[in-house]
Phi, psi and omega in degrees: 000129180284144174282144177292147177293135178292147175271125185299142179289142184294142185272141178292139176293146185292147179299148186294151180294140185279121185285145177291147175297137178299156180287157179284148177311142173286154188280146190261352181217161172287160174289332183215154187308144171266359169216125181299132183211130180256119187280352187262003194262017180309301188301312181294319179298310179311314182287322178290328175293326183284335178267355181302141173230121175311142180302334176256136181289341176285348184255112183274330181228147168273116179274122181237118173270143183241124178232152179179167178294147174312132174087354182291338176110033175304302179295325177289337175283327180289317179294320169303319174303311181293322175307315191292332178274330184277332184071030174204174188271121185239165183225069172293300181264127174299127183254137172277128181251011184265009168084175191293342189267357183275182168271165189292134178285332181266120189255335183222155174305121187218130177267145181228118177273165182243135189240150163224101189068240185261008189255129171264128191272154196282041182232138176224116171269127175259116194261144172226174177301140182291152181280149176226161184283330176294151187298309181251066177204157181066201172294140169279125179310323182291323173297321176291326168300313178302318179297319174309310186282357174090016181270345177252124184272161177302140180100346181296134181270125178274166176100357172257108181283004167284149178295129182285126180286146190297331179286346181307140182291343177264006176258133178243111189276338184224069181297132172284182181295328186284341186267354183264150176278128186255000170205143173254132183253114176268127169272106180241133179278135183290326187285338179242001185303324177297327178268359186300127186299139176297324175307318183289322172303316177298330172300313183300315173305319178297305180307309185299315174299317178294324179275339172298326178308321178261014176071017179294128180278156188223134170232158172255129169257117179265109188266177171060038175298325178293335172279342181266334182221118182299324174307319184282327177297332176274335189211102179297334181285356178270011193290326181262011168241000180286124181284333180293318185291321177298316171300317182284331172299313185291327176296309184304317177297324180290310186288325182263324181097017180262130182300147178312321180297345180248036173238129191229111175281130177219166176243117174283154175276132178219335181236348189283160174240000168230152175286163185221127180310312182290326178292321174299315193286318179296318177305303179300328171286332173290319174294322180296316177302311179303317184288328174302301179299323172300313177295325172301316176300318179295326177298318184294320179303321191276354179085012179277000000 
């Protein structure tokens, strides 16, 4: 009998190929703050701002006009400024909680003074109708320019795109220094700045160009930083190490044309029932910078 062929021994399977390690997750923050900031300066800022006096004795209040997209937090910022001085949640300006997709809650020009206890401070914030991307919607850029120069009185109703006649009772044909705004503050939401419609940016650029001719300083207050960056949401003191916030500020600067040194990220009070020191100190620092550039412009206007 012939012998049968032997069956070859099974060969061991090659080891499975080793999967490459996933790349490390990108770091959310810088190793050190990209802007120096003192978190213990609240009391010093508050005292300095309470004792501030405009450089011209004929001007009793520094007027500051705030402008921004619907839902960006214009009215909330005004309230947050007042909260920082009062040490409690206040409601000077009524706030729209329906979000950026709704119509503007503010319909007319309204000035709000800032108080600290029984003292009225020398600042008036003027709130206006929110901007919208559509041409015939929201506040008219020309109306905003008129408001900056003091031609519109409190109570002026926005939304009428016909030119306001000079004989109208809400038109001020010859405003004095105290009736003019010395700084325009753009309120921009950090969580939506990348999605801001170019048509709305064009409106901001129109306003910026027309008031720059007269030397009106402009700053950006970037709100909703906690909604734009999870790092900051967990710890507000990470705001100046956050890569996301620095990126959002750079985008604001590029879109609107305001330099980084005039952009101030803040967190407005919106659901809290008590004030917070870290929130307050960011708000007060933004106000200090706004007041300084506004007062510098007042000095220039007076020829000093």
